[in-house]
C-alpha positions in Angstrom: 2.5 -0.4 10.9 4.3 -0.1 14.2 6.3 2.9 13.1 3.1 4.6 12.0 1.5 4.0 15.4 4.6 5.5 17.1 4.4 8.5 14.8 0.7 8.9 15.3 1.3 9.2 19.1 3.1 12.5 18.6 1.4 13.9 15.4 -1.3 16.5 15.5 -3.5 17.1 12.5 -4.5 20.6 13.4 -3.7 23.1 10.6 -1.8 25.4 13.0 0.4 22.7 14.6 0.8 20.0 12.0 4.2 21.1 10.7 5.6 21.8 14.2 4.5 18.4 15.4 6.6 16.8 12.6 9.5 19.0 13.7 8.8 17.9 17.3 9.0 14.2 16.3 12.3 14.7 14.5 13.9 16.8 17.3 12.4 16.1 20.7 11.2 12.4 20.5 13.9 9.8 21.3 14.9 8.4 17.9 12.0 10.2 16.3 14.1 10.9 13.2 14.9 7.2 12.9 11.3 6.1 13.3 10.2 8.7 10.7 12.8 7.5 8.2 12.0 3.8 8.9 8.4 4.5 8.3 9.0 6.3 4.9 11.5 3.7 3.7 9.3 0.8 4.8 6.4 2.2 2.9 8.5 2.6 -0.2 9.8 -0.9 0.1 6.2 -2.2 0.6 5.2 -0.6 -2.7 8.3 -2.0 -4.5 7.3 -5.5 -3.2 3.8 -4.9 -4.6 5.1 -3.9 -8.0 7.5 -6.9 -8.1 4.5 -9.1 -7.2 2.5 -7.7 -10.1 5.5 -8.1 -12.5 5.8 -11.7 -11.4 2.1 -12.2 -12.1 2.5 -10.7 -15.6 5.6 -12.8 -16.3 3.9 -16.1 -15.3 0.6 -15.3 -17.0 -1.5 -15.1 -13.8 -3.6 -12.4 -15.4 -5.5 -15.2 -17.2 -7.2 -15.9 -13.8 -9.6 -13.0 -14.2 -11.3 -13.1 -10.7 -8.0 -13.4 -8.9 -6.3 -10.7 -11.0 -9.3 -8.3 -10.5 -9.2 -8.8 -6.7 -5.5 -8.0 -6.8 -6.1 -4.9 -8.8 -8.8 -3.8 -6.4 -6.4 -4.4 -3.4 -3.7 -2.4 -5.2 -6.0 0.5 -5.7 -7.2 0.4 -2.1 -3.6 0.4 -0.8 -2.8 3.4 -3.1 -5.9 5.3 -2.0 -5.0 4.6 1.7 -1.5 5.8 1.1 -2.8 9.0 -0.6 -5.2 9.8 2.2 -2.7 9.1 4.9 0.3 10.8 3.4 -0.5 13.3 0.6 -3.5 14.9 2.2 -2.0 15.7 5.6 1.1 17.3 3.9 -1.2 19.3 1.7 -3.0 20.5 4.8 0.3 21.8 6.2 
């Protein structure tokens, strides 16, 4: 979350300047390239942890607790939708 806040301080979502703001982060901001890489790798690691957590639930039969499992599925879908809106849509705009 912290790396996302630091990146958001320098990112502009305007169609004309979005790509150049990413280049600005990587080139002109102190350790901007490191913050951007840490943010991307941290997000990937977060999703790996979520998938491992789901796998553990499948292995131990936690899917039998319907209400808990359904809440977990809803949370997974919300996290995936948030990631889509925050990552895929801005890059599609560029």
